[in-house]
C-alpha atoms as one frame of an Amber mdcrd trajectory, in Angstrom:
protein
   4.301  52.401  -2.139   7.323  53.071  -4.300   8.558  49.508  -3.801   5.164
  48.125  -4.814   5.082  50.099  -8.078   8.631  49.013  -8.898   7.677  45.360
  -8.383   4.642  45.754 -10.660   6.707  47.442 -13.383   9.398  44.766 -13.217
   6.791  42.024 -13.464   5.177  43.646 -16.496   8.521  44.124 -18.256   9.868
  40.648 -17.500   6.898  38.797 -18.983   4.707  41.292 -20.860   2.904  38.683
 -22.946   1.460  36.901 -19.961   0.266  40.148 -18.358  -1.222  41.887 -21.386
  -2.776  38.753 -22.900  -4.627  37.047 -20.065  -6.863  35.010 -22.387  -3.961
  33.418 -24.211  -4.211  29.620 -24.247  -1.220  27.562 -23.239   0.304  25.247
 -25.763  -0.636  21.636 -25.102   2.173  19.722 -23.458   3.137  16.370 -24.899
   1.513  13.566 -22.989   4.015  11.084 -21.608   2.561   7.603 -21.444   3.991
   4.790 -19.377   5.239   2.204 -21.815   4.563  -1.350 -20.747   7.398  -3.738
 -21.532   5.431  -7.003 -21.470   2.798  -7.928 -24.015   0.859 -11.013 -25.012
   1.269 -12.021 -28.650  -2.181 -13.659 -28.437  -3.867 -10.363 -27.429  -4.274
 -11.486 -23.824  -3.861  -9.652 -20.546  -0.280  -8.720 -19.590   1.540  -6.789
 -16.877   5.185  -6.004 -16.180   5.226  -8.119 -13.026   7.831  -7.976 -10.288
  11.021  -6.110 -11.307  13.139  -8.250  -8.954  12.004 -11.448 -10.696  12.513
  -9.869 -14.125  16.077  -8.829 -13.265  16.953 -12.243 -11.854  15.546 -14.151
 -14.849  17.355 -11.809 -17.249  20.619 -12.227 -15.319  20.386 -16.027 -15.409
  19.421 -16.026 -19.094  22.409 -13.865 -20.060  25.014 -15.802 -18.066  26.010
 -18.010 -20.994  25.331 -15.500 -23.770  26.948 -12.285 -22.546  28.897 -13.130
 -19.399  30.841 -16.129 -20.664  34.269 -16.228 -22.260  32.749 -15.423 -25.650
  29.771 -13.246 -26.634  27.372 -15.328 -28.696  25.399 -14.100 -31.656  21.948
 -15.599 -31.863  20.962 -18.113 -34.515  18.314 -20.793 -34.796  19.686 -23.394
 -32.379  21.185 -21.307 -29.578  18.302 -18.937 -28.855  16.461 -21.034 -26.229
  17.224 -21.558 -22.559  15.340 -23.364 -19.792  15.469 -21.481 -16.494  14.871
 -23.671 -13.481  13.922 -20.741 -11.253  10.668 -20.131 -13.132  10.544 -23.600
 -14.727   9.924 -22.372 -18.248  11.678 -21.911 -21.596  12.814 -18.529 -22.894
  13.747 -17.624 -26.463  15.930 -14.664 -27.336  14.351 -12.670 -30.156  11.178
 -13.247 -32.124  12.727 -14.738 -35.249  13.053 -18.455 -34.472  10.951 -19.352
 -31.420   7.957 -20.719 -33.365  10.244 -23.099 -35.303  11.162 -24.956 -32.107
   9.331 -28.259 -32.565  10.159 -29.619 -29.113   9.506 -26.747 -26.737   7.205
 -24.266 -28.485   3.542 -25.188 -28.008   0.928 -23.487 -30.173  -1.726 -24.200
 -27.533  -0.071 -21.833 -25.026  -0.110 -18.055 -24.800   3.090 -16.521 -26.117
   4.510 -13.515 -24.269   7.119 -10.965 -25.319   9.224  -8.933 -22.903  10.823
  -5.839 -24.475  14.391  -5.269 -23.297  15.674  -1.751 -22.747  18.734  -0.370
 -24.545  21.167  -1.441 -21.846  19.842  -5.009 -21.706  19.998  -5.546 -25.476
  23.304  -3.756 -25.992  25.335  -6.730 -27.319  22.515  -8.946 -28.619  22.460
  -9.461 -32.385  21.383 -12.097 -34.895  24.285 -13.862 -36.570  22.966 -13.793
 -40.151  22.339 -10.092 -40.713  23.634  -8.491 -37.487  20.181  -7.069 -36.686
  19.514  -6.155 -33.030  17.308  -8.305 -30.793  14.548  -6.557 -28.893  12.398
  -9.194 -27.173  12.573 -12.207 -24.898   9.811 -14.695 -25.731   8.247 -17.207
 -23.332   4.948 -19.029 -22.918   2.218 -19.261 -20.268  -0.612 -21.756 -19.861
  -3.686 -20.495 -21.656  -6.775 -19.751 -19.511  -4.754 -20.299 -16.316  -1.866
 -17.818 -16.453  -1.102 -14.447 -17.989   2.110 -12.696 -19.050   3.678 -11.083
 -16.008   7.100  -9.562 -16.741   9.452 -12.496 -17.353   7.192 -14.860 -15.433
   3.593 -16.071 -15.538   0.994 -15.113 -12.931  -2.278 -16.868 -12.139  -5.354
 -15.414 -13.835  -7.457 -15.610 -10.682  -5.075 -13.104  -9.035  -5.866 -10.249
 -11.465  -6.978  -7.211  -9.491  -6.793  -8.940  -6.125  -4.897  -7.622  -3.156
  -4.178 -10.737  -1.192  -2.533 -11.141   2.141   1.218 -11.593   2.031   2.114
 -15.168   1.124   2.745 -17.549   3.973   6.219 -19.008   4.295   6.527 -22.495
   2.828   6.399 -25.527   5.060   9.787 -26.718   3.814  12.626 -24.473   2.588
  12.964 -26.345  -0.714   9.387 -25.334  -1.644  10.443 -21.693  -1.949  12.267
 -21.246  -5.294  13.366 -17.708  -4.381  14.739 -18.759  -0.945  13.215 -15.651
   0.643  12.200 -17.331   3.856  14.961 -19.862   4.456  17.560 -17.315   5.629
  15.150 -15.462   7.887  13.873 -18.666   9.507  17.402 -19.941  10.189  18.474
 -16.599  11.672  15.382 -16.452  13.885  16.008 -20.003  15.152  19.647 -19.118
  15.927  18.459 -16.063  17.846  16.082 -18.191  19.925  18.830 -20.700  20.722
  21.190 -17.876  21.768  18.534 -16.371  24.059  17.884 -19.766  25.659  21.590
 -20.386  26.261  22.083 -16.939  27.791  19.086 -17.389  30.089  20.336 -20.849
  31.205  23.838 -19.534  32.032  22.448 -16.480  33.836  20.126 -18.598  36.004
  22.937 -20.997  37.026
């Protein structure tokens, strides 16, 4: 009994406000929202897509700008790059992309991918040394939507499809996901056949 009263007294003295004011309302906690990095500049649907694809496209895009012998500063004629992996053009920053008469099409949906602080660490415009925040690219209107640093088909919104089938030929898979696994499985089958032939002889 003595131990119980000591515990009650300690509880009351440690946090008296909570015990003597039971009707006290808690302060509202700040709501933390998930910030989406991809947006459509034409007010269309957008998602952040596959992080693996986003990282790979960013890595390829930055090979010549940040990972070369010299770090480039962005100006009007060195801000665009065509990436074969996704087969589309990307512009660094939102200052000059719409002035590109050859590759920017006003009939397409324009997407912006917001880089985080680490990704945009050394990216600046040459004229005024202002930081660059976005990577701009375009998707086909009414057929695709902004999906990270890639475009996804509109008819796939909200669908949970079966896993994609492996391509018929390895060169049809731009990510080369299935070529290594198919070659290793064929080598395993050949090894099993050879072992069984030598064991039977």
